[in-house]
N, C-alpha and C positions, 0 to 999 in steps of 0.2 A: 582283263575283263571277259566275262563269259560271252561267247558269240550270240547267245540268245538275248542277253541284255543289249548288246550292240544293235541287233536287229530291231528290238523294241524301241530303242532311242531313235533309230533311223525312221521308223514308221511314225513316231510322234512328231519328228521334225517335218516330215512330209505333210502330215495333217495340219500342222501349224502354218505351213506355206500356203496350203489350199484355203485356209480360213482367213488369211491376211487380206485386209481391206485398206485401200489407200486412205490417207487422212481426209482428203476432200470428200470421198464417198461416205466416210464416217460422219462428217458434218452434215451432209445432205440427208442421211438417215435420221439423225437427231432432229433436224428441222422438220422433216415429214412427220416424225412422231409427235412433235409439239403441235403441228397443224391439226393432226387428228384429234389430239386432246382438246385443243381450243375449240374445235367445231363439234365436239361430242356434247349432246344435251345432258343436263344434270338429271340424275335419277329422281330427285325430289325437288322440283322447282319451288322456290320460295313463294309463299302466299301472303298477301297483304289485304287488309280490309279498310274500308272507309272509316273515318272517324272525324273528330272535330278539329284536330291539330294536323299540321303538315306531316308529321311523322306517321300519322295514322290514316292518311288520305288515300292509301293504296298506292303510294309512290315508292318505287325502288330507291334505295339510298344512292347518294352520289358516288359515281365511279371515280375514285381519287387516287390514281397511281401515276402521277405525272412522270414522264421519262421512262416508264417501265412497261409501255405497251408492247405487245408480243411482236416477235419477228414477223409473224403472219400479217399483222396489221400494218407494219411498216412496208412490207412487200406489196400490199394492196395499194398503198399510197404511191409507191414508185411505179407500179403497173399502170396507174392512172395517167402517167405522163408519157405513155408510149407515142412514138411518131406514127402517123397514118400512112398506109401504102395506097394501092390503087383501088381498094375495096370501097363500096358505097357506104356512105354515112347514114345511119338510121337513128330514129328517136325511140327509146323504150317507152311503150304505152301500157304494158302489162307484164307481170313476172309470175312464172310458175316454177315448180321444181325442175331444174335442168333445162327449162325452155323459157322463151320470152315472146311477147308480141311486139312487133316494131312497126313504126310508120316510116316509109321510105318512098319518096316521090309521090306523095299523096295517097298511097294505098297501104293497108295493113297486111302483114304476113307473119307467119310463125317462123321462129328461128331457134336452133339449138345453141347451147353454150359450149365453148371449149372446155376441156377437162379441168384446167386451172380455174376458170371462172365459175364453173359449176360447183367446185369444191368450196369456194368462198363467196357464193353469190349473195348471201344476206348482207355483206358489206361491200362487195365489189360491183354489184349490179343493183340498180334501183330504177323505179319509174322516173322518167325525166333525164336519164343518162343518154348521151350521144355515143354511139358505138360504131365500129367498123364491121362490115359483113364480108364473109368469104362465101361466095355463091357458086364455087366450083363443086362439081359432083351433085349429089342428091340433096336438095334443099339448101337453105341459108344457115350459116353458122356465125355466131358472134365470136370474134377473135381478139378484139381490143376495145378498151373503154377510154374515152377522152377524159382528161382531168376535169373535175367539177369546179364550177365557180361558186356554188353554194350547196347546202344540203341540210336536211333535218334528220338527226340521228339520235339514237338512245342505246344504252346497253341492252343486249338480249336478255329478256326476263328469265330465260333458262340458263344463261351463262354470262355473268357480268363481265367476263374478260373478252367477250365478242361483241363487236359493234353491229347494230342493225340499222341500216339506212332506210328511212321511210320514203324519202323523195329527194331528187337531185335537180340542180340547175333551176331553182325556183326564185321568183322575184318577191312574192308575198306568201306569208303563211297566215291563213285565217284560223285563229284559235276559236273554235265554236264552244260556247258555254251555255248553260241553261239556268233559268231562274229557279226551277224546281225539277226534281226527278231526273237527273241528280241536281242537288242545290248548287248555287253559285259559290265557288271557293277561290278566293284570291291566291291561295297557296299554289294552286295549279297554274294560274297565270304567271306567277313569278318564276316557276320552274321552266315553263315554256319560253319565257323571254330570255332566260339564261341560255337555253339550248339553241334558240334562234340566233342570238348574238354570236355564239360560238360558230354556228354554221354559216354566218353571213347573210341571213335572211331577214327582211323587214316584216314586222308583225302587224296584224290587224286583229282586233278583238271583236267578236260577234256574240252578243248575248241573245240566245234564241228563246222561243216559247214565251215571249213577253205577253202574249194574249192570255196567259194563265195568271198574270198579276192581278191582284185585287184592286184596292183603291190607289190613289196617287201617292200615298205614303210609301207603298211598296216599290213603286217605280222610282221614287226619290232615293230610296235605300240602294237600289241598283246603281243609280247615277253616282251616289256617294262612294260606292266601292270602286267605280271606274275612274273617279276623279284623279287619283295619283297617276294613272296611266295616260289620261288625256293631257295632263301637265307635261308629260314626257314627249308629247307630240304623236302618240300612237293613235291611229284612227280607231274609234269605237262605234259600234252599231248596235242598236236594239232592233231585233227582227222577230218575225213570226212567219214561219212557213205556212201556217194555217190561214192567217188573215192577209198575208202579203206585206205587212208593215215592214218598212226598211229594206225590202228586197231590191227595189229599183236603185236605191242609193248605193247599196253594196255592189250591185252589178256594174255600176258605172266606175267604181274604183278598180274593179278587176279587169276591165277592158284591156285587151292587147297584152296581158301579163300572164306569166306562168305561175299558178297559185296552187298551194296545197291546203286542203281542209283537214284539220286534225282536232282531236278533243276526246273527252271521255265517251264511253259507250252510252247511248241513250240520250245524247244532247240534241239529236235531230239533224245530224250532218246530211244524211241522205235525203231527208225531206227538204232541207234547205237547198241542196243542190238541184233537186227536182224543180223547186220554185225558180231557181236562177236559170235553169236550162231544161225547159219542159220537153225538149226534143228527145231527151234520153231519160227514160224512167228507171229509177233505182228502187230496189226493195227497201221497205221501211219497216220499223218496228219500235214499239215503246219500251218501257222498262218492265222488269219482272215484278209481279205483284207481291211476291214473298218478301223481297229485301230492297226493292226500289232501285236495283242496279240495272244498267243498260244491257240490252241484248246486242250481240254482234250481228248486224244485218249486212255489213260490208266485210268480206273475209280476206280481201287482198287489194292492194293499191291498184288504181287504174286511172288513165288519163283520157280526157275527152276535150274536144275543141268546140267552143261555143261560136255562135254566129258573130259575136262581137270581136272574135279573134282571141279571146282569153282561153288559156289551157288550164283546165281544172283537174287536179289530182285528188281523188277521194281515197282516204286511207282508212283501214279498219279502226274501230273505236278501241281505246286503250283503257285498261283498268290499273296498270302500273306504268309509271314514267320516271325513269332514272336519268341522270345527266352523265354524258360520256366524256371521259378524259378531262376532268375539271380540277384545277388547282386553285389555291387561294387568290393568286394574282388575277387569274382569269375570271374568277367570281367577282372580284372588285371592279374589273373593267366592264363587266356586263351590267353593273348598276351605274348607268350613265349619269344619273343625277349626282353621283359623288364627285365627278370630274371638276366641277367648279370649286370644290372645297379641299380636295386632296392636297393641292399645293400649299395650303395654309397650315397643314398639320405640323406639329413640332418635330416629329420624326419622319424621315423619308420613307422608311419601311413600315409605316403605321398600319396596323391591322384594322383600325377603326372600331376597336372593342374596348380595350382597357387602358390604352396609353393616355397620359395626361396631355392636355393641349391638342386634342384631336378635333379638328374643325368639322369633320363629318358627324361626330357625336353631338357637337354643339348645334349643328344645323338640324339634326333630327329632333333635338329638344325644343328648338325655336319654331319648328314647323316648316323651315325652308326645305327640308327633305321630309317627305311623308313618313310619319312614324311607322305605318304599316309596312312600307318598303324597307325601312331600316330593320324592322323586326324580321322580315323575310331574309334579309342578308345574314343576320345573326343565326337564324335557324339553319340555313344552308352551310354557312361556315362551320357551324357546330358539327355537321355531318362529315366534314373533311378531317 
């Protein structure tokens, strides 16, 4: 063999040795690459508009990839089970990019996030989380997050493979609706109930702006829409931030609990919170004149403590609401009124759609299950 060829082969072998990477490092590089892709925003976010049916109400479709959640998402869940050291435990009361506001020992202070938490903060950090602070050096830094007992989450509108947690460790979720501008839509209620059941949160329905109702027939129509939810034992309130109707009753239910307020833009969440807690004034705004859609007056979640001891979390108004990590069995479990009938179905794995001898279908036909709720189940199952 020519000496020049031997020298070239030797050089190539040396270059290959220098480029060699251990298998474990290769896996870590792949994992970091997947994390970057999962957190990268889409160039063209999907847009939805309101309409008359569930699919056109501005809701994102159900995220239905059971068992295929990203490694990043699974790592976040594991990270939530960390053991705490000697650092002080604080409550997250506000979240910004790379930073948070925390309440510790009765005072609020700013804290930065560790590099890992900052990279995944939309799912790993939320208002209501309990965290551990490292206060050595300059300022405080969040280094660990306690496991959550409950949460309200949805897919990120810009990336359906990424979870966005709206609030954590909550006892009640007040779903604020409106009688007009935007109109009352049961489809939104059904979606929220599924999300809250998945997150382990008890729901409260609050129909606001009832001062805008006309005669008694319009009020009766609202009560008719709420009837299936009252039968499920869900507290329902008719309120008006303008006149004060129903505010005292709602305030008594929230006492000493951690509550999140959520709903479409323009339903009057901020006005209602001002009526419940006059000590903290929040910016308010109506709907746009051009299309009747709500304005975003709240731009980020924040927690405030009322004199009654209630912790109120205000969230930005939403125009799209998808369901995170939902499968067919999870959807069936979230419709609690099915439980009394599922055991009587002819088939153990009944989908409650087309099978003969389905007790749930028969119950919906007889009125034992509200037909509107069964129709909502069919719509959501169709998205899966």
